[in-house]
C-alpha positions in Angstrom: 124.7 -67.1 64.0 126.3 -68.6 60.9 124.9 -66.1 58.4 126.0 -62.8 60.0 128.1 -63.8 63.0 125.7 -62.2 65.3 125.2 -63.5 68.9 122.3 -65.7 69.5 120.3 -64.7 72.6 118.4 -67.2 74.8 120.0 -70.2 73.2 120.2 -73.4 75.1 123.5 -75.1 76.0 123.6 -78.6 77.4 126.3 -80.8 78.8 125.5 -84.4 77.9 126.8 -87.8 78.8 128.0 -89.8 75.8 124.7 -91.7 75.9 122.7 -88.5 75.6 121.6 -87.8 79.1 121.5 -84.1 80.2 123.9 -83.3 83.0 123.9 -79.5 83.1 121.9 -76.9 81.1 122.4 -73.1 80.6 121.2 -70.2 78.6 123.1 -67.8 76.4 123.2 -64.1 77.5 122.5 -61.0 75.4 126.0 -61.4 73.9 125.6 -65.1 73.1 128.0 -66.2 75.9 127.4 -69.1 78.2 129.1 -71.1 80.9 128.7 -74.8 82.0 130.3 -76.5 84.9 130.8 -80.3 84.8 129.8 -81.9 88.1 132.5 -84.6 87.9 135.4 -85.6 85.7 134.5 -87.7 82.6 133.7 -87.6 79.0 130.9 -85.2 77.8 129.2 -83.8 74.7 128.3 -80.1 74.3 125.0 -79.4 72.6 123.8 -75.9 71.4 120.2 -75.3 70.2 117.6 -72.7 69.7 114.2 -72.6 68.0 114.7 -71.5 64.4 118.3 -72.8 64.2 119.8 -76.2 63.5 121.2 -77.8 66.6 124.9 -78.6 66.9 126.9 -81.1 69.1 130.5 -80.7 69.9 132.7 -83.5 71.4 133.2 -85.9 73.0 135.4 -83.9 75.4 137.3 -85.3 78.3 137.2 -83.3 81.5 139.6 -83.6 84.4 139.8 -81.6 87.6 140.3 -77.9 86.9 140.1 -78.4 83.1 138.7 -75.5 81.1 137.2 -75.9 77.6 136.2 -73.1 75.2 133.9 -73.7 72.3 132.2 -71.4 69.7 129.0 -72.6 68.1 127.8 -71.1 64.8 124.3 -72.2 64.2 122.6 -72.4 60.8 119.2 -70.8 60.5 116.5 -73.4 60.2 112.9 -72.2 59.8 110.5 -74.2 61.9 107.1 -75.2 60.6 104.7 -74.8 63.5 101.4 -76.6 63.6 98.4 -74.6 62.4 96.6 -72.7 65.1 92.9 -72.6 64.9 91.3 -69.6 66.6 87.7 -69.6 67.5 85.7 -67.0 69.4 82.2 -66.8 70.8 80.1 -63.8 71.4 79.8 -63.6 75.1 78.5 -60.4 76.8 79.4 -60.5 80.5 76.2 -58.6 81.2 74.1 -61.3 79.6 76.0 -64.1 81.3 75.5 -62.5 84.7 71.7 -62.4 84.3 71.6 -66.1 83.1 70.8 -65.4 79.4 73.3 -68.0 78.0 72.2 -70.6 80.5 68.6 -70.2 79.5 69.6 -70.3 75.8 71.3 -73.6 76.3 68.2 -75.1 77.9 66.5 -75.1 74.5 63.3 -73.5 75.8 62.0 -70.4 74.1 63.3 -68.4 71.2 66.4 -66.2 71.6 67.4 -63.2 69.5 71.1 -62.2 70.0 72.9 -59.0 69.1 74.3 -60.6 66.0 70.8 -61.5 64.7 69.6 -58.0 65.5 72.4 -56.4 63.5 71.8 -58.8 60.6 68.1 -58.0 60.6 68.7 -54.3 59.9 65.4 -53.4 61.5 64.4 -49.8 62.2 61.7 -50.7 64.8 61.6 -53.1 67.7 58.5 -54.9 66.4 60.3 -55.8 63.2 62.6 -58.1 65.1 59.6 -60.4 65.8 58.4 -60.8 62.2 60.3 -64.0 61.7 59.8 -65.5 65.2 57.6 -68.6 65.1 54.4 -68.3 67.0 54.5 -64.5 67.2 52.0 -62.2 65.5 52.2 -58.4 65.2 48.7 -56.9 65.5 47.8 -53.2 65.0 46.3 -51.4 68.0 43.1 -49.5 67.6 44.2 -46.5 69.7 47.3 -45.5 67.8 48.1 -45.2 64.1 50.9 -47.5 63.2 51.1 -48.9 66.7 51.5 -52.6 66.9 51.6 -55.2 69.7 53.1 -58.7 69.7 50.5 -61.5 70.1 51.5 -65.0 71.2 49.5 -68.2 71.1 50.0 -68.6 74.8 48.7 -71.6 76.7 45.2 -71.4 75.2 44.5 -74.7 73.5 42.1 -73.0 71.1 45.0 -71.1 69.6 43.6 -67.7 70.1 46.2 -65.1 70.6 46.9 -62.8 73.6 49.5 -60.3 74.6 52.4 -61.6 76.6 54.0 -60.3 79.7 56.9 -58.0 78.7 60.1 -57.5 80.8 62.6 -54.8 80.0 66.0 -55.3 81.8 64.3 -57.6 84.3 61.5 -55.2 85.2 57.9 -55.7 84.1 57.0 -53.3 81.3 53.5 -54.8 80.5 51.7 -57.5 82.5 49.9 -58.8 79.4 46.5 -60.1 78.9 46.5 -62.6 81.8 45.4 -59.7 84.0 44.0 -56.2 83.5 41.2 -54.6 81.7 39.9 -55.1 78.1 41.0 -53.2 75.0 40.3 -53.7 71.4 42.7 -54.8 68.8 42.1 -54.5 65.0 42.5 -57.9 63.3 43.4 -57.8 59.6 42.4 -60.3 56.9 46.0 -61.5 56.7 46.1 -62.3 60.4 43.0 -64.3 61.0 43.3 -64.9 64.7 40.9 -64.3 67.5 42.5 -61.3 69.3 39.5 -59.0 70.0 38.3 -58.4 73.5 41.3 -59.9 75.2 42.5 -58.4 78.5 45.6 -56.3 79.2 46.7 -53.8 81.8 48.0 -51.4 79.2 45.7 -48.5 78.8 45.2 -46.3 75.7 47.7 -43.8 76.9 50.5 -46.4 77.5 53.6 -46.2 75.3 53.6 -48.5 72.2 55.7 -51.5 72.0 58.1 -49.9 69.5 58.7 -47.1 72.0 60.6 -49.4 74.4 63.8 -49.0 72.5 65.3 -48.9 69.0 66.8 -52.2 67.7 70.3 -50.6 67.9 69.8 -50.3 71.7 68.8 -53.9 72.2 71.4 -56.5 73.3 69.2 -59.6 73.3 65.6 -60.8 73.4 64.0 -63.9 74.9 60.6 -65.1 73.7 58.6 -67.8 75.6 55.4 -68.6 73.7 53.6 -70.4 76.4 53.7 -70.6 80.2 55.2 -74.0 80.2 58.4 -72.5 78.7 58.6 -69.5 81.0 61.6 -69.8 83.4 61.1 -69.1 87.1 62.9 -65.8 86.8 60.0 -64.5 84.7 57.2 -66.1 86.7 57.4 -69.7 85.7 54.4 -71.7 84.6 51.4 -69.7 86.1 48.2 -68.1 85.2 50.0 -64.7 85.1 52.3 -66.0 82.3 49.6 -67.9 80.4 50.0 -65.6 77.4 53.8 -66.1 77.4 56.7 -63.8 78.1 59.0 -61.5 76.1 62.2 -60.4 77.9 64.1 -57.6 76.4 67.6 -56.7 77.4 68.9 -53.3 76.4 72.5 -52.4 75.9 72.3 -49.6 78.4 70.9 -52.2 80.9 74.3 -53.6 81.4 
C-alpha cells in the first residue's frame, strides 16, 4: 500500500499479453507476496489490482526460458462507490405459512388481521379487534354483563345478523348460529339489526368471546363474512357456514 507501505492481502495479480488477454492469475498472500509463471516465452504485462485501490500495470516485460522478474507494486487507495442497496423485508411467520394463512390472504377473499395490525390497534380485548372490520357487528349477550359476540351478515339475503362459526388454532370453538339451540341477544338502538332469536350451540355457561385470548396472544385472524367466502379448510360454502367463519390463530398455537 502506497500510504503506509503495508502489505495488501488478497490482491489480484495477472500476467497479460500485450493486447490485454489474461494468461495467468494469482492472489497475494498475507504478506502481500505473489508468484506468476509464464506459460511460454514472450512479451507480457503485469497487472496488480484490488477493490479499494487504483490498479497498476507494469511492463511490457520480455520473458525467455528460465528468466526471473521481480516487481513491487505500491497501490494508491481509491475508495469505490458501490451501488445503493435496497433492503426490504416482509413479515412472514413460518407457523402461518405452514397452515396456509398467506396463501388465503393472497386469494383476496375475506378480511385478514395480521400481528402488525393487532399491535397497532392497541386493543385490550379480543372483540375490540373487530370494531373496524366491515360487515362485523359486536352485540352484547343477555347472559353476561359486558359479554359481547361478533355478528356477521352471513349469507342471509335479508341482511339479518347471525353468529359465525369460530375456529381457534384450527379447532372449532363455537359452531355458530347455523346449528344449535336458541339464545337471546340484546340489540341496542345504535345497532339496529335483527339478531334476536337466532340459533347457536353456545349455552349460557359457555365462555365469552373475549375469553378466547388477549390481543397480545393473537398472531392473526381471518374473517369470512358469508359462506361463499369460506375456504374448504373451514367448511367451504355450506349450510354449516352460512353465518360466516372467524378463524383465530394464537401465538402459542405455533
